[in-house]
C-alpha positions, 0 to 999 in steps of 0.5 A: 143823131147817129153818124150815117154811112156815106151812101144810104137807100131810101129804105135805109133813110126811113129806118134811120128816121124811125130809129132817131125818133124812137131814141129822141122821144119815149112816146114814139111807138112803131107797130104793124104787121111783121114790122118787129122780128121780121123787120117788115116785108121790105125790111124797112124796120129791120133791127128796130125791135132788137134795139128798142125792145118789143114794147116800142116796136112790135107786131100786130094781128093782120087787122088794119082797122084795128091797127089804126083804131089802136093808134088813135086810142094811144094818141089820145092818151099821149103816145106818138104811134107810127104804124105801117100798112104793109101794102097800099091796097092792104090799107083799105080795111082801115079807111073808115078809121082814117076818114071818119075818126083820125081825120076829124077828131082834132076838128071835132074837139076844136083842137083839144085832142091832137092825134100825132099819128103817122101812117106809113104806106108803101105805095105805087108800082115798079116792083113786079107786084101783083094786084093789091100790092101796087096801088096809087091811092093818094087821091083818097087821102088828099080828098080827106080834110084833116089829113096831111099827105106827104111822099118823099122822092129821095132818101134824104127827103124820106128821112127829113119828111118822116122826122117832121111827120112824127113831130107834127101834131096832125095825123100824117099819111106818109106814102113811101114809093116802094120802087125807090126803096133801094135807090141810093144817094150820098146826101146827109140825113138831117131833119133840117131843111124845107118844111113838111108842107113845101115843094122843091125845085129839083132841077131849074129850067126855063121851058116847061115845068114838070110836076112830080112826086114820090116815085115819079120824081126820078122819072121826071129828072130822067126826062129832063136830062134826056130833053137837053138833047132836044134843046129843051130845058125842063124845070122839075118840081117835087111836090113832097106835100100832096096835102096841103099843096104848096101853091106858091112854089108851083105857080111861081114856076109855071108863071115863069115857064108858061107850060106844065106837065103833071106826072103820076102813077095813079089812073088819070080819071079823078086822079091827083093830077086833075086837082093840080091842073085845076089849081094852076089853071085858076092861078096861072091862066094868063101866063099859060102858053099851052094847055097843061098836060098829064102823064099818068097810069092807065085807067085800069086796075093795076096790070100783071107784072109783065105789063106794068111797064106799059102802065107806068109813066116813063121818061119817053111818055113825059117827053112826048107830052113836052113835045106837044107843048110847041113853042118857037123861042126855046133855043 
């Protein structure tokens, strides 16, 4: 593994994971729209084509369905494709390939055909983007059996999760919170650590469990720090894996705190948080001291850039939800 700088961004960690995977396994290919010479619209793949050549890292036509269909054929013939959908909503033309073929072929062949494909999707808002550039489409993928869906909340986890995703025999939708691409940290980049399907306690606490993932992990941690002034001790869970779901880690926290808030950028109605709430209600009902609340995006198409701060969950909205979970024994 190449020695990394002491401080690395989430985008830099993804770049490092791709570089290490390309170096370690000649079967790995990286391709998509503008990922080669340009290095991607967010420069996440910057320098990879120059280092590994255009036979390993290359540009494709603007045809998402063709990108994923090509990756499926490559994987069936022994390659390990890592493809990029340039933006979240740009991935929809590939949806039929993903749901009808990619997610089902291993099951259809009783495990004889493995499809070790990673689909990288920059997703979510917070960058001042316009329509078709800021969707939170995770629920579409998590509703599809046969897909693994993961999303990192930190740079070190972006490296770890992507290396694990590339090594996984199942197809993985790797959701990259684009608003966190430039957030930096000093944690070492290593593939070792929690498994691809495990949640993490990012901050221990005793009063309320705040459950977040991807771009909202930092929001939840910000709220937890601000809550200290109110005398509230919030535990923050980073789901990391949206499918499969780590019931053990999440339910253990909620059974201990007795209260929970779920945070995500996507719309509330039919959103991923509804599944989280349902699972917790089923497994933690007798431990709950209050209803489980959700802090989400609004039930609207993604708004213009100057209005997105009203749409996206922030620390104040998380604290407002916590305040509704009234209790007398938190001091």
